[in-house]
Structure formats: structure tokens, C-alpha cells
SERO-4910 file (N, C-alpha, C, O; in steps of 0.05 Angstrom, whole numbers):
BEGIN
 pado doro    nc1    nc2    nc3   cac1   cac2   cac3    cc1    cc2    cc3    oc1    oc2    oc3
  Met    A   1836   2495   1797   1808   2504   1808   1795   2482   1820   1793   2461   1807
  Ser    A   1786   2483   1843   1771   2464   1859   1747   2453   1844   1734   2469   1830
  Ser    A   1739   2427   1847   1715   2417   1837   1693   2413   1857   1671   2407   1848
  Gly    A   1698   2417   1882   1685   2413   1904   1681   2388   1914   1667   2385   1934
  Asp    A   1694   2369   1900   1696   2340   1912   1718   2339   1933   1741   2346   1927
  Ile    A   1712   2329   1956   1731   2323   1976   1751   2304   1970   1743   2281   1965
  Leu    A   1778   2307   1970   1797   2286   1963   1805   2271   1991   1804   2247   1996
  Leu    A   1813   2290   2008   1819   2281   2036   1804   2295   2054   1796   2317   2048
  Lys    A   1797   2284   2080   1784   2297   2099   1798   2288   2127   1800   2265   2134
  Ala    A   1808   2311   2141   1820   2306   2167   1802   2313   2187   1790   2335   2187
  Glu    A   1799   2291   2209   1783   2297   2230   1797   2293   2256   1807   2271   2263
  Asn    A   1798   2312   2269   1811   2313   2296   1837   2302   2295   1843   2285   2312
  Leu    A   1855   2308   2276   1879   2292   2269   1900   2300   2291   1903   2324   2297
  Gln    A   1913   2281   2303   1931   2288   2325   1955   2268   2318   1953   2247   2306
  Phe    A   1978   2281   2329   2003   2266   2330   2022   2274   2352   2029   2297   2355
  Ser    A   2030   2254   2367   2049   2261   2389   2068   2237   2389   2061   2215   2381
  Tyr    A   2093   2243   2399   2114   2223   2402   2122   2219   2431   2121   2237   2447
  Ala    A   2129   2193   2437   2134   2187   2466   2166   2190   2472   2184   2188   2455
  Gly    A   2168   2197   2499   2196   2199   2510   2196   2190   2537   2175   2182   2548
  Arg    A   2220   2191   2548   2223   2185   2575   2239   2206   2591   2259   2215   2581
  Leu    A   2232   2214   2614   2247   2232   2630   2265   2216   2648   2258   2201   2666
  Arg    A   2292   2221   2639   2314   2207   2656   2311   2178   2654   2320   2163   2672
  Gly    A   2297   2168   2633   2295   2138   2632   2274   2127   2648   2272   2102   2648
  Phe    A   2255   2142   2663   2237   2129   2678   2209   2140   2669   2196   2125   2654
  Lys    A   2200   2159   2674   2173   2169   2668   2169   2171   2636   2184   2184   2621
  Lys    A   2148   2158   2630   2142   2163   2601   2124   2184   2594   2102   2186   2605
  Leu    A   2135   2201   2576   2120   2228   2569   2109   2228   2539   2120   2212   2524
  His    A   2092   2241   2532   2081   2247   2507   2084   2276   2496   2072   2294   2507
  Tyr    A   2097   2280   2478   2100   2309   2466   2083   2311   2443   2087   2297   2422
  Pro    A   2064   2329   2446   2043   2334   2423   2056   2348   2403   2072   2366   2409
  Val    A   2051   2342   2377   2063   2358   2352   2035   2371   2339   2033   2396   2336
  Leu    A   2016   2355   2333   1987   2362   2322   1968   2360   2342   1968   2341   2358
  Asn    A   1950   2379   2343   1932   2379   2367   1903   2383   2356   1891   2404   2360
  Gly    A   1892   2361   2340   1862   2359   2333   1856   2377   2308   1836   2392   2308
  Leu    A   1872   2374   2288   1866   2385   2261   1841   2379   2248   1837   2355   2245
  Asn    A   1824   2395   2239   1802   2392   2221   1803   2405   2197   1805   2430   2197
  Phe    A   1802   2392   2174   1801   2404   2147   1798   2389   2125   1805   2366   2126
  Asn    A   1789   2398   2101   1785   2385   2079   1805   2392   2057   1816   2414   2057
  Val    A   1811   2373   2038   1827   2381   2015   1810   2373   1990   1804   2349   1985
  Tyr    A   1802   2394   1974   1786   2391   1951   1800   2384   1923   1820   2396   1914
  Arg    A   1788   2366   1911   1798   2356   1885   1804   2382   1864   1787   2397   1856
  Gly    A   1827   2384   1859   1833   2404   1839   1843   2430   1851   1851   2448   1835
  Glu    A   1843   2435   1878   1855   2457   1890   1884   2456   1892   1897   2436   1888
  Thr    A   1897   2483   1900   1923   2483   1909   1921   2496   1939   1917   2520   1943
  Leu    A   1924   2476   1959   1922   2486   1988   1949   2493   1998   1969   2478   1995
  Gly    A   1949   2516   2010   1971   2523   2022   1973   2518   2052   1953   2523   2064
  Ile    A   1993   2510   2065   1995   2505   2094   2020   2520   2103   2042   2513   2096
  Val    A   2016   2540   2119   2035   2561   2125   2043   2559   2159   2025   2551   2175
  Gly    A   2063   2566   2166   2072   2565   2194   2101   2566   2197   2116   2558   2179
  Arg    A   2108   2576   2220   2140   2577   2223   2151   2549   2231   2136   2531   2238
  Asn    A   2174   2548   2229   2192   2523   2232   2182   2514   2259   2177   2531   2277
  Gly    A   2178   2488   2262   2172   2473   2287   2143   2470   2293   2137   2457   2312
  Cys    A   2123   2483   2277   2095   2483   2282   2081   2455   2276   2059   2451   2285
  Gly    A   2094   2439   2262   2083   2410   2256   2076   2410   2225   2059   2393   2218
  Lys    A   2085   2425   2209   2080   2423   2179   2090   2399   2166   2078   2386   2149
  Ser    A   2117   2394   2175   2129   2369   2161   2120   2344   2170   2122   2324   2155
  Thr    A   2107   2342   2196   2096   2317   2206   2068   2316   2191   2060   2295   2183
  Leu    A   2055   2337   2189   2029   2336   2175   2033   2326   2145   2018   2310   2134
  Leu    A   2052   2335   2134   2058   2326   2105   2064   2292   2104   2057   2278   2085
  Leu    A   2077   2283   2126   2084   2256   2122   2062   2239   2130   2062   2216   2121
  Ile    A   2039   2248   2148   2017   2236   2151   1998   2240   2128   1985   2220   2121
  Leu    A   1995   2263   2113   1978   2264   2091   1989   2246   2067   1973   2240   2049
  Asn    A   2015   2239   2067   2028   2223   2048   2023   2192   2051   2026   2175   2033
  Gly    A   2015   2186   2078   2014   2160   2087   2038   2148   2094   2041   2123   2094
  Val    A   2060   2165   2102   2084   2156   2112   2085   2149   2141   2098   2131   2151
  Val    A   2069   2166   2155   2067   2167   2181   2037   2161   2190   2019   2172   2176
  Ala    A   2029   2146   2210   2004   2144   2220   1998   2162   2241   2015   2164   2259
  Pro    A   1972   2178   2240   1966   2198   2265   1965   2177   2288   1962   2153   2286
  Thr    A   1970   2192   2310   1963   2178   2339   1938   2183   2347   1930   2172   2368
  Gly    A   1922   2199   2335   1897   2204   2342   1878   2216   2320   1889   2228   2302
  Gly    A   1852   2214   2320   1836   2226   2299   1838   2206   2274   1848   2184   2276
  Lys    A   1829   2216   2252   1830   2199   2228   1834   2217   2202   1829   2241   2203
  Leu    A   1843   2205   2180   1848   2218   2156   1831   2200   2137   1837   2176   2133
  Glu    A   1810   2212   2125   1792   2196   2107   1798   2203   2080   1804   2227   2074
  His    A   1798   2182   2061   1805   2185   2034   1798   2159   2018   1796   2138   2029
  Asp    A   1795   2161   1995   1792   2137   1976   1818   2123   1978   1838   2137   1974
  Arg    A   1821   2094   1985   1841   2081   1988   1860   2077   1963   1883   2069   1964
  Asn    A   1844   2084   1941   1859   2083   1915   1874   2107   1902   1885   2106   1880
  Ile    A   1873   2129   1921   1885   2154   1911   1914   2149   1914   1924   2134   1931
  Thr    A   1929   2164   1894   1957   2162   1896   1968   2190   1904   1958   2212   1898
  Arg    A   1991   2187   1921   2001   2211   1931   2031   2209   1929   2043   2188   1932
  Ile    A   2043   2233   1925   2074   2236   1924   2081   2260   1941   2070   2282   1938
  Leu    A   2099   2255   1959   2114   2279   1974   2137   2286   1960   2154   2270   1955
  Leu    A   2139   2313   1951   2161   2323   1934   2184   2338   1955   2183   2362   1963
  Thr    A   2201   2320   1961   2219   2330   1981   2247   2318   1973   2250   2309   1950
  Leu    A   2265   2319   1989   2295   2309   1980   2296   2280   1981   2305   2268   2001
  Gly    A   2286   2266   1960   2295   2237   1957   2280   2221   1977   2291   2200   1984
  Leu    A   2260   2228   1988   2244   2211   2010   2237   2182   1996   2225   2178   1975
  Gly    A   2248   2162   2012   2241   2135   2008   2258   2124   1984   2250   2103   1974
  Phe    A   2280   2137   1974   2296   2124   1955   2314   2104   1968   2325   2109   1989
  Asp    A   2319   2080   1953   2337   2059   1960   2363   2067   1951   2366   2065   1927
  Lys    A   2384   2075   1966   2411   2085   1958   2428   2065   1943   2447   2071   1928
  Glu    A   2421   2040   1947   2434   2017   1934   2426   2014   1905   2441   2005   1889
  Leu    A   2402   2022   1899   2390   2019   1870   2398   2046   1853   2403   2067   1863
  Thr    A   2398   2041   1826   2404   2063   1811   2381   2083   1808   2358   2077   1815
  Gly    A   2387   2107   1797   2368   2125   1792   2342   2115   1777   2318   2121   1782
  Arg    A   2351   2099   1756   2331   2087   1738   2314   2070   1754   2290   2073   1752
  Asp    A   2325   2049   1772   2308   2029   1784   2291   2046   1807   2269   2038   1813
  Asn    A   2300   2068   1817   2287   2078   1838   2261   2094   1824   2239   2093   1834
  Ala    A   2267   2106   1805   2245   2120   1786   2224   2100   1779   2201   2107   1779
  Leu    A   2233   2075   1771   2213   2055   1763   2195   2048   1785   2171   2048   1782
  Leu    A   2208   2041   1808   2194   2034   1835   2174   2057   1844   2151   2053   1852
  Ser    A   2186   2083   1842   2167   2104   1851   2142   2108   1833   2120   2114   1843
  Ala    A   2147   2104   1807   2125   2107   1791   2103   2085   1793   2079   2089   1788
  Met    A   2115   2058   1801   2098   2035   1804   2082   2038   1831   2060   2028   1834
  Leu    A   2095   2053   1850   2083   2056   1877   2061   2079   1875   2044   2081   1893
  Gln    A   2061   2096   1855   2042   2115   1851   2020   2105   1831   2005   2121   1820
  Gly    A   2020   2078   1827   1994   2067   1812   2003   2057   1785   1988   2042   1773
  Tyr    A   2023   2064   1774   2032   2055   1748   2036   2025   1744   2044   2012   1763
  Ser    A   2032   2013   1725   2036   1987   1714   2067   1986   1709   2078   2007   1705
  Lys    A   2083   1963   1710   2108   1962   1705   2114   1974   1674   2132   1990   1669
  Ser    A   2097   1965   1657   2099   1974   1628   2095   2006   1625   2108   2019   1608
  Gln    A   2076   2018   1642   2070   2046   1639   2097   2060   1654   2106   2081   1644
  Ala    A   2106   2050   1676   2130   2060   1691   2153   2061   1671   2165   2082   1668
  Thr    A   2161   2038   1657   2181   2034   1639   2181   2059   1620   2200   2074   1616
  Glu    A   2154   2059   1609   2152   2079   1584   2158   2109   1595   2165   2127   1579
  Ala    A   2155   2115   1622   2158   2139   1631   2191   2147   1635   2199   2170   1636
  Leu    A   2206   2126   1637   2231   2127   1647   2251   2145   1632   2268   2159   1645
  Glu    A   2249   2146   1606   2267   2162   1591   2260   2191   1592   2278   2208   1591
  Glu    A   2235   2197   1594   2224   2224   1599   2235   2234   1624   2245   2257   1626
  Ile    A   2232   2218   1643   2242   2224   1671   2273   2228   1668   2283   2247   1679
  Lys    A   2288   2212   1656   2317   2216   1655   2322   2244   1641   2337   2261   1651
  Glu    A   2308   2247   1617   2315   2273   1603   2310   2298   1622   2327   2316   1625
  Phe    A   2284   2297   1635   2278   2322   1649   2299   2326   1675   2305   2348   1684
  Ser    A   2308   2302   1685   2326   2303   1709   2354   2315   1700   2367   2328   1717
  Glu    A   2364   2312   1677   2388   2321   1669   2411   2308   1684   2432   2319   1687
  Leu    A   2406   2282   1694   2424   2270   1707   2445   2253   1692   2466   2244   1702
  Gly    A   2437   2250   1666   2457   2238   1645   2464   2211   1656   2447   2197   1666
  Asp    A   2492   2201   1653   2499   2177   1661   2492   2167   1691   2490   2144   1698
  Phe    A   2489   2189   1707   2485   2182   1735   2458   2168   1737   2454   2154   1757
  Phe    A   2438   2171   1721   2414   2158   1722   2416   2130   1724   2399   2117   1737
  Glu    A   2437   2117   1712   2442   2089   1711   2459   2081   1737   2464   2058   1740
  Arg    A   2469   2100   1758   2482   2094   1777   2471   2092   1802   2449   2103   1805
  Pro    A   2482   2078   1823   2468   2079   1849   2463   2106   1862   2480   2123   1860
  Val    A   2440   2110   1876   2433   2135   1885   2454   2141   1908   2457   2164   1916
  Lys    A   2467   2123   1918   2486   2128   1943   2509   2145   1931   2524   2157   1947
  Thr    A   2513   2147   1905   2534   2162   1892   2525   2190   1887   2543   2206   1881
  Tyr    A   2499   2199   1889   2488   2223   1888   2492   2243   1907   2497   2237   1930
  Ser    A   2492   2270   1899   2492   2292   1917   2463   2293   1925   2446   2279   1915
  Ser    A   2457   2311   1945   2429   2316   1954   2414   2329   1934   2390   2324   1931
  Gly    A   2428   2347   1917   2414   2361   1895   2406   2340   1873   2384   2341   1863
  Met    A   2422   2321   1867   2418   2303   1848   2393   2284   1858   2373   2280   1843
  Arg    A   2396   2275   1882   2370   2259   1890   2345   2276   1889   2323   2266   1883
  Ser    A   2346   2301   1894   2323   2317   1890   2315   2322   1864   2291   2324   1859
  Arg    A   2334   2325   1846   2328   2324   1815   2311   2301   1805   2292   2302   1791
  Leu    A   2323   2277   1817   2308   2252   1809   2280   2251   1821   2261   2242   1807
  Gly    A   2276   2259   1847   2250   2257   1858   2233   2278   1845   2209   2272   1842
  Phe    A   2240   2298   1839   2224   2321   1827   2219   2312   1798   2196   2317   1790
  Ser    A   2235   2301   1782   2229   2293   1756   2209   2270   1756   2191   2270   1739
  Thr    A   2211   2250   1774   2191   2227   1775   2166   2239   1784   2145   2228   1775
  Ala    A   2164   2257   1800   2136   2270   1809   2125   2286   1785   2101   2285   1779
  Met    A   2143   2301   1771   2132   2318   1751   2123   2300   1724   2105   2309   1710
  Lys    A   2134   2278   1719   2129   2263   1693   2110   2240   1701   2107   2222   1684
  Thr    A   2098   2237   1724   2079   2215   1731   2053   2228   1739   2055   2249   1751
  Asp    A   2031   2218   1735   2008   2227   1745   1997   2218   1772   1991   2194   1774
  Val    A   1994   2235   1794   1983   2225   1816   1959   2241   1823   1955   2262   1811
  Asp    A   1942   2232   1841   1920   2247   1851   1927   2272   1867   1915   2293   1863
  Leu    A   1946   2270   1883   1955   2292   1903   1984   2295   1903   1999   2276   1907
  Leu    A   1993   2319   1900   2025   2323   1899   2027   2346   1924   2016   2368   1925
  Leu    A   2044   2332   1942   2052   2348   1964   2078   2360   1959   2096   2347   1948
  Ile    A   2081   2385   1966   2109   2399   1959   2118   2410   1983   2103   2424   1997
  Asp    A   2140   2406   1989   2152   2414   2015   2172   2438   2006   2189   2433   1989
  Glu    A   2170   2462   2016   2183   2486   2012   2215   2480   2011   2229   2492   1996
  Thr    A   2224   2463   2028   2252   2456   2030   2265   2446   2005   2289   2446   2004
  Leu    A   2251   2438   1987   2261   2423   1961   2281   2443   1950   2277   2467   1947
  Ser    A   2303   2431   1946   2326   2442   1930   2334   2428   1904   2345   2406   1905
  Val    A   2331   2439   1883   2334   2421   1861   2361   2428   1840   2365   2421   1817
  Gly    A   2377   2442   1856   2404   2444   1839   2410   2470   1832   2404   2488   1847
  Asp    A   2423   2476   1807   2435   2496   1793   2410   2517   1786   2386   2510   1785
  Gln    A   2420   2540   1781   2398   2561   1774   2382   2555   1750   2358   2560   1750
  Asn    A   2394   2545   1731   2381   2535   1707   2359   2516   1709   2337   2520   1698
  Phe    A   2366   2494   1725   2347   2471   1730   2324   2485   1747   2300   2483   1742
  Ser    A   2333   2500   1768   2315   2509   1785   2292   2527   1768   2268   2524   1773
  Arg    A   2301   2542   1750   2281   2557   1737   2262   2537   1720   2238   2541   1718
  Lys    A   2274   2517   1708   2258   2499   1695   2240   2481   1714   2218   2472   1705
  Ala    A   2249   2477   1739   2235   2459   1758   2210   2478   1768   2187   2469   1771
  Glu    A   2218   2504   1773   2194   2525   1779   2170   2525   1757   2146   2523   1763
  Lys    A   2180   2528   1734   2159   2530   1712   2142   2504   1712   2117   2505   1713
  Ala    A   2156   2478   1712   2143   2455   1715   2122   2454   1736   2099   2446   1732
  Met    A   2131   2463   1759   2114   2459   1785   2090   2480   1782   2068   2475   1791
  Met    A   2095   2503   1771   2074   2522   1768   2052   2511   1745   2028   2516   1746
  Glu    A   2063   2497   1728   2043   2483   1708   2026   2463   1720   2004   2458   1712
  Lys    A   2039   2451   1741   2023   2431   1756   2001   2446   1774   1978   2438   1775
  Ile    A   2010   2464   1785   1992   2482   1805   1970   2493   1789   1947   2493   1799
  Asn    A   1975   2504   1766   1953   2520   1750   1938   2500   1732   1924   2508   1714
  Ser    A   1942   2473   1738   1925   2453   1721   1901   2445   1739   1892   2460   1756
  Asp    A   1891   2420   1734   1872   2407   1750   1886   2389   1771   1872   2374   1784
  Gln    A   1913   2389   1774   1928   2373   1794   1920   2385   1821   1919   2409   1825
  Thr    A   1914   2365   1842   1909   2373   1871   1936   2374   1882   1951   2354   1881
  Val    A   1943   2400   1895   1967   2406   1906   1966   2415   1936   1948   2431   1942
  Ile    A   1982   2406   1953   1985   2418   1979   2013   2425   1980   2031   2409   1978
  Phe    A   2016   2455   1983   2042   2467   1987   2046   2475   2014   2029   2487   2026
  Val    A   2070   2469   2025   2077   2475   2051   2099   2496   2053   2120   2493   2040
  Ser    A   2098   2515   2067   2119   2537   2067   2116   2550   2095   2096   2548   2110
  His    A   2142   2566   2101   2139   2583   2128   2134   2613   2115   2133   2632   2131
  Ser    A   2132   2616   2090   2129   2643   2078   2102   2648   2069   2094   2636   2050
  Gly    A   2087   2667   2082   2060   2675   2076   2060   2686   2047   2042   2683   2032
  Lys    A   2083   2700   2041   2080   2713   2013   2082   2693   1991   2069   2695   1970
  Gln    A   2100   2670   1996   2099   2649   1976   2076   2635   1974   2069   2628   1951
  Val    A   2062   2628   1997   2035   2615   1993   2013   2631   1981   1996   2620   1967
  Asn    A   2012   2659   1987   1996   2677   1976   1999   2677   1946   1979   2682   1932
  Lys    A   2022   2673   1936   2028   2676   1907   2017   2654   1891   2007   2660   1869
  Val    A   2018   2625   1903   2012   2601   1886   1988   2589   1896   1980   2571   1881
  Cys    A   1973   2593   1917   1954   2576   1929   1924   2591   1928   1921   2615   1930
  Ser    A   1904   2574   1925   1875   2585   1922   1865   2587   1951   1847   2603   1956
  Arg    A   1875   2572   1969   1864   2572   1998   1887   2562   2015   1905   2548   2008
  Ala    A   1882   2572   2041   1909   2570   2058   1898   2561   2086   1876   2567   2093
  Ile    A   1916   2546   2101   1914   2541   2130   1941   2550   2145   1963   2544   2135
  Trp    A   1938   2564   2166   1959   2573   2184   1962   2555   2207   1943   2553   2223
  Ile    A   1983   2541   2210   1985   2524   2235   2004   2534   2253   2026   2539   2244
  Glu    A   1999   2539   2279   2014   2548   2300   2014   2530   2325   1993   2523   2337
  Asp    A   2037   2521   2333   2038   2502   2356   2021   2478   2353   2009   2467   2372
  Gly    A   2020   2468   2327   2006   2443   2323   1976   2445   2320   1962   2425   2317
  Ser    A   1965   2471   2319   1937   2477   2317   1931   2493   2294   1949   2505   2283
  Ile    A   1905   2495   2284   1900   2513   2262   1889   2541   2273   1869   2542   2287
  His    A   1903   2560   2267   1895   2587   2277   1881   2604   2256   1869   2625   2263
  Ala    A   1881   2596   2232   1868   2610   2210   1864   2592   2185   1881   2577   2176
  Glu    A   1840   2595   2175   1836   2579   2147   1818   2596   2129   1800   2611   2137
  Gly    A   1824   2592   2102   1802   2605   2085   1820   2619   2062   1839   2609   2051
  Asp    A   1810   2645   2057   1820   2657   2033   1850   2663   2037   1856   2673   2059
  Thr    A   1868   2659   2020   1897   2658   2022   1907   2685   2029   1927   2688   2043
  Ala    A   1893   2706   2018   1904   2735   2025   1899   2739   2052   1918   2748   2066
  Glu    A   1877   2734   2063   1868   2738   2093   1888   2721   2111   1899   2732   2130
  Val    A   1892   2694   2105   1906   2678   2120   1936   2690   2122   1948   2693   2144
  Ala    A   1947   2698   2095   1974   2707   2097   1976   2732   2112   1996   2735   2125
  Lys    A   1959   2751   2112   1957   2778   2124   1958   2771   2156   1973   2782   2171
  Lys    A   1940   2751   2164   1942   2745   2193   1967   2735   2203   1976   2742   2225
  Tyr    A   1980   2718   2187   2004   2703   2193   2024   2724   2194   2040   2724   2212
  Lys    A   2025   2742   2174   2046   2764   2173   2046   2781   2199   2067   2789   2209
  Ala    A   2021   2787   2208   2019   2805   2231   2029   2791   2254   2044   2803   2270
  Phe    A   2023   2764   2259   2035   2751   2279   2064   2749   2279   2076   2751   2300
  Met    A   2079   2744   2254   2108   2741   2254   2118   2767   2258   2138   2769   2272
  Asp    A   2105   2790   2248   2118   2819   2256   2115   2821   2286   2135   2831   2298
  Asp    A   2096   2815   2300   2093   2820   2326   2112   2804   2341   2123   2814   2360
  Leu    A   2117   2780   2333   2138   2759   2346   2166   2773   2344   2182   2773   2364
  Gln    A   2171   2784   2320   2197   2795   2317   2202   2822   2333   2223   2829   2343
  Lys    A   2176   2837   2335   2177   2861   2353   2183   2857   2381   2197   2873   2394
  His    A   2171   2834   2391   2173   2829   2422   2195   2805   2427   2196   2793   2449
  Gly    A   2211   2799   2409   2233   2781   2414   2223   2753   2419   2233   2740   2438
  Gly    A   2206   2745   2405   2195   2715   2409   2172   2712   2423   2162   2689   2424
  Lys    A   2160   2732   2436   2138   2728   2450   2115   2749   2444   2120   2773   2444
  Thr    A   2089   2738   2438   2071   2755   2427   2045   2755   2442   2039   2737   2457
  Ala    A   2028   2776   2437   2002   2777   2447   1985   2754   2443   1967   2747   2457
  Trp    A   1993   2741   2422   1978   2718   2410   1978   2694   2429   1960   2677   2428
  Gly    A   1997   2693   2445   2002   2670   2463   2024   2652   2456   2026   2632   2470
  Ala    A   2041   2659   2435   2064   2643   2429   2087   2649   2449   2108   2638   2447
***
């Protein structure tokens, strides 16, 4: 439930990357084109859009991993954020325990607080002895389990969830989904990114639809999901080209 307090404020947020045409002329390729939106404390905000629309880049900016190339992202410098995706930022030479410790400390925990959380993280991850082994020996699913467990068992101001997260076998996936829904239904502020309007409509209180790096709709999740579905149905009907300008 949103408290009405603004946690993050995006103003004319832009991102582009540079390239060269045959090694000579420098070109800029836009990814995000002037996004304006707020994230309210305690809400679950859905960001929906098809692959390549700029969702993943936006997540990295919101998490502070990448800086925008234009506009600004306003927030209290003391807020803690974590992007829940496949082992982002893990040092593969360190053990799962050491990575969990560092991750918790980067989220604002003291070393003693982070150390106290480690056994609970280990138990939830179901990594067993692998928790004490270098992450370079992990499968992608094991890295995901470690990242997920660290995120679930530490407190952050903002939890960013990437739909591409895969956390292993069916039993663990059910446990992970239950833990994630408990976070979403609590006072935790969550941003959930997906290409599925149905999925966003299921778990989010408010939604933003991004297409070609711009916001096409924002507001009530059901209404945004309805517009996005109509767009995708039209896209499929016309073989990739729509009356919407895509």
C-alpha cells in the first residue's frame, strides 16, 4: 500500500549509447526518451513492455548501476536498493558466503548485522556446502538462488525485480514465489518489470507501459494492461506493424 511519499522521482530521464558508423561518424542510439514518473513508498509499481523497449536499461538506472545520459533521478541518497536478477555484481572468485556478506553490507547493513543474516540466507538458498565455495563453480540457477535469498533476507528501501529471474527447480521456485509475494504484499516498495501485462496486472498496484523508450500509458494497472494487450494483439495481427506507430 502506498503511503503517498515519493521514494524516487524521474525527470526527463534519458539514456543513449554511442557507436560509430564504419569507424568514422559517431552516432548516438536512444534507448530511453525523456521518462517522467514517481515511485511512491510502499507501492508495487509494474513496468511493462515488449523485449527491447528499454525496461532492463531503466532497471539498471533505477538501481544506480548505470547513470542516465540526460535528465535526472531524484532520491534520498541514503535509500538502499537491490536489483533481483541473475547474480548481478557477484565476484565469482569469492564464496557465496562472502558475496552474501558484501551484498548485505552494500545494502546498508553493518558487518555484524550482515554476519548475523548469513545463516538465514544460507538456509533459504538451499545451497548447502556450495555456500562456502567460489561463485565461479555455481550454475546460473545457483547464482540466482544466492541473489534471491540475499534480497529476501535483508531489508532494503526498494526492491527491483526482473522478470527474467530463474531460481532453479520447481520446489524452490514455489518457495521463491511465495516469499516474493509476501514482500510485494507488505510495506516493501517494489518495482516489477515484465513483458507480460497479465503478470503485472496480477501483482502490481500501478503500472507504466514503455514502448520504444517512451511512456505510452501510466496509471491503474488493469487499464494499462488492457491498452498494452490491445497493442500486442494488433502487432501480432499485422505482422509486427501496427496503427500505433510501431
